Residue, then its C-alpha position, 0 to 999 in steps of 0.5 A: m371613847s373620850a368626850s372630846a372625840l364624841a363632841l367632835l363627831s356630833s358637830v360634823p353633820a351640822w357643819a357639813a349640812d351648812e356647806a353641801s346640800d346632799a351627798e351627791d353635791r359632796a361627791t363632785i368635790v371629793v376624791t377617793a383615797a384609793s385614786v389618790t394612792e394609785e396616783a402616788r404609786r404611778s408617781v413614785e414608779k418614775r424613780p429608778g430604784g427601790v420605792d413603795v407605796v403602802d395603802a392604809t387598807e393593807f394594815a387596817d385589820r392590824v393593831a398598828v401601834s408602830l411603823r412595824d405594823a404598817l410596813g411589815f410587807s414593804p421590801g427592804v424595810y427592816m423593823q424589829p420591836r423593842f417595846g411599845q412604839e420603840i422599834r428598830l427601823s432600818i433600810r440598807g443597814s441605816g443606823l445599824s448600830r444605833g440601839f435607840h430611836m433612829r438614824g440614817l432615814t429622813l422621816l416626813q409627814d405630808g412631805i415635810p421633814i419631822n427629823l430634828a434639825d440635827d437630822n436625828g429622827d424619832f418615830q413615836e410621834l407618828d401614829p399609823q392609825i391616821f395615815e392614808r398611805i405611807e411612801v417608802y423611798r429607799g436610798a437615793n430615791a429620796l432625793r426629791f424630799g431632800g434626803s441624802t442619807l444611806g437609808g432614804a426616806i419614809n413619807a407618811v401621808t394624812p388624809t384630807g377632807r377630800t379623801a377621807p370618809r365623812a366620819e370614822l370611829r375605831v376601837d381596838g384592844g386585847s392582851f396586856s390591857t391594850l385599848r385604843t380609840k380613833a375618832a375622825a371627821a372630814f368636810a369639803n366644799d368647792r372652796g376648801d376642806a378640813y380633816v381632824a382626828l383624835t387617837t388614844d392608846r394605852s397598854d400595860g405592855d408585854r413586859q414589866h415596866a412597859k406601860r404606855s399611854s398617848l393622846r394625839f391630835n392630827g388635823n389639816v385645813g385646805l383652802r383653794l385661793t384660786d383655781a391654780i393655788e391651794t394652801r394647806f395648814y397642818a397641826t399635830m399635838s402629841r402627849i406620850d408617856q412610855d415606861l422603858p423595860g430596857a434590854i436584858s441578858l440573852d438567858q433572860a430573853r430566852k427564859n423569861p422575856r417578860q422581865a425588866l432589870p430591877n435597876l431600871i424599875a428602881l430608876d423608873q426609866e421612861r420616855d415622855i413627850d409633849s409636842i406640838r407641830l404646825q406646818n403649811r404647804t402651798t402649791v401653785d399649778l403652773g400648767n406645765g409643772t408645780l411650785a410648792f413652798g411652805g414652812y413648819y414649827n415644832a416644839k417638843k418637851l422630853f422628860h427621859p429618866i434613864f441612867q440620869v434624868i434627861d430633860q430637854n426642850s427643843d424648838d425646830r423650824g424650817l422652810f422649804a420650796s420645790l419646783d417640778l416642771g415638765g415638757r417636750t423639747a426637740g422630740m424628747d420628753w423631760e422633767v426637772t425637779l429643783g428644791t431646797q430645805a432649811r432646818f434650824g433648831k435649838v435644844a436646851a438639854k439638861q441632865f440630873v441625877n436620877v432619883a427614882g425617876d425624879r430630878g436630883a442634882p444637876t449634872a449637865d446644862v447644854q445648849q445645842t444649836a443645829r442647822t441643816i440645809n439640803s438643796y437638790g436638783e434632778v433631770r429626767l430625760k426620755p431619749v426613746d419611748r421606753l427609756t428614762l435617763v436620770a441625773g441629779g444631786i444634793y448639796t448638804h450643809g450642816k452645823r452643830e454647836i454644843e455649848n456646855r454651860l457647866v463645863p465650858t471646856r467640853s463645848g465645841s462645834a463642827e461644820f459639814d459641806a458635801f455633795a452627793p450626785k445620782f445617776g440612774l436609768l429606768y426602762d419599761l420592758l413591757d406595759g407594767v414591767q420596769l427595769y431600773s438601776n442607779y449609782s449614787r452617793s449618800v452623806e449622813l451628818p452626825g447628830f447631837s447623840e453622836l457629838s455629845q458623848i460621855p467619855s471616861t471622865g464622866v463629863p458630857g460634852f462635845t466629841p468630834v465625829g465625822a460625816q458618814k459617806a457612801w457610794t451605792f449601786e442598785i439594780g432591780t425590777r418591779g411590775r405586775y404580770g399575770i398573777a404576780s406583782w413584784d419589787i426585787g432589787v439588789y444593792r451594794a454600798d461602800l461606806k467610809g466613816e460609818m457611824l457605829q456605836f457600842a454599849v458602854s454599860p447597861t446604864i451609860p449610853a452608847s459611844t459612837f466612832n467612825a469606822g474605816k471602810t465598811r460594806h452593806q450589800g443585800i437583796e430587797a424582794g417583795l412578791d405577791l401572787t394572786l392564786g385564785a379568787l379567794l387566795r392571795l400570797r404576799q411575801v417579802y425577803q431580805y438578805n443583809d450582808f454588812r461587814f468591815r473591810d480590812d479593818v485594823q481591829y476587826g478585819d472583815n468581820r460582819l457587822p452585828v445587829l441585823p440577821k443575814h436572812q429574814y422572810r415574811a409571808e401571809l396568805r389571805i383566804g377569802f375576799e374583801g370584807l370576809n377573810l382570814t390571813p395566817n402569817v409567818e416570820w422566819v429568821p433562819q439564823g440570828a444576828w451577830v451580837d458583837y463586833q468581835n463576832t464571838k456570839r450569834v443569837s439563834g433564829y426563830t419562826m413566829f406564826g400569827a393570823r389576822g381576819e376581818a368581817r364586814v358586818a354592815e356597810g362601813v362597819t368591819l370587825f377584825i382580829d389580830a393574833r400574834n406569836l401563836t406558839n409563844k416563841k421565845a427569842v431575841g428580836d433586836i440587839s444593842a451592838i457591843l464590842r465583845y459578848v460576855a456569857n453568863n457564868p452558870a456557876t453563880a447566882a447572878d447573871e453576868g451576861s451582856v445586857a444587850f437583848y430585846p425579846i420578840e413580842r409575846r403571844a397576844f390576841y387583839g380585836g376591834l371594830r372600825m366604822s366609816f360613813 
């Protein structure tokens, strides 16, 4: 535990004592996280489509390094590890061919976007250790957050001084020299509240050259200006160092998944981030609704030696406002949501020859400027008691400009404007049982990773790429009845201009092109069964059918990367405070590797187990065991045009380098305390 964390905790009792005479006084101003989460769940279930709220208690006994550990049982969310916090994160095939970071989803923290102004996302700055809950809005259901992309939005919510325990301590670790800590404190009185958390994370990783370390601070302060007005200030600071093991060949992934390619190690490839984020959100209770507005500023420094050294300094800022109103007119209940978000960003993007992980001669000096403005509105009407009709839309405006200072002829810019309507209905079949359907359009603008490419000339610069657009139909049901609770949806999205990528070589980043017509369709299903006082079964299943449609080059080939079927289940044996939970992940048939559909990887079955024991009030021990049989298989793929197999007659491995193995066998354990 760091000295700063201990000092933070030691200061809490004195601070709190000055403001509240005893625990009973505090209880009158503090609400429980569980009640807030339940209120959030009721709110999201007003959406006529796939939504989910994941309470932090659902992953408290896991070593939650990434969003994969937190959202493993959220229907429709596809996640596979690459290394450390780097995962593939996709909903409905969003960013399907992106072999790094994330595209096609809006990531938010406390309702405010953390995507950069060019709409590309990076989840490494999100630390699941500090979240109170995570809200998932699939597809067009993200409209209320200004989300216009195919995948939707994920909103991570941090605790406040009113919902968090007065103090928290957590230590966990295990295999691969993993050690993580958390120290948090909360304070509240009738005038305001505060929450602060400091987390650390270090590990050697389960592969060569996969060492990581991070230090993160998250905090917020809320002030009640009047009985109807509250303003909250947030601060997040991160220092993240991550070595990159990179992709390997198929034979290497099957036989020796621990290894990293020698050239990656020689280049000391890594991804290091220093960032600070400040934001404010003010809410005004209008009696029949709520007005919210605020802004944010994010400064980030990225040092990223890969094929070259990428050295970037970015500044992003934004403003937002939303208005929610409700009432009853002519015997009909109604609700209206109006809002807008404006994001502006500049990136000083430089590149250098990679000399063993250090800067060599300069190869690129580019100024990237972006703005994205999303304005949205939605009306919800209840013509009869159990039926809600929904109509809305979002207008997206964006501009991307690339100024190449070394080669001005490789400069360029693009502007985009598009409207995406949404229509839906929600029917309460029974108390606690809903049917839903919606038909919506999505629009996804290219970011700098798509617009700034390296063609055959080797000179990075502007490359025209169009917006991706889609119409999606969705129908499903969710509810709780008897021993069962479920969320089951079916969707079909017809896309035009889908942004697809393929790996140019193991050392040059992927190139992006707009496909013609493609189709994404599938099933998103979650089913929980309470089988008795001591047994609870949780299950999620995905069916993914993504393909070209009458493409000149690829016909009706399936799109690579995501497998057709994926199933996860866990059975909790015991009760709250003392339980053992075996789990399984099953991929019966692996994904296609290439657009030509010449190679498909094998499926796999992976077993694990978790458990927890409450040894005293507020004190819990937990274990987290993964891949118990030490299965070797491919977990994720970087899309390629055509797979090249290894020639066993030669000593070298000529196989395509595009594969990330599943995580190796690991055992973790920890202690968490709250009081």
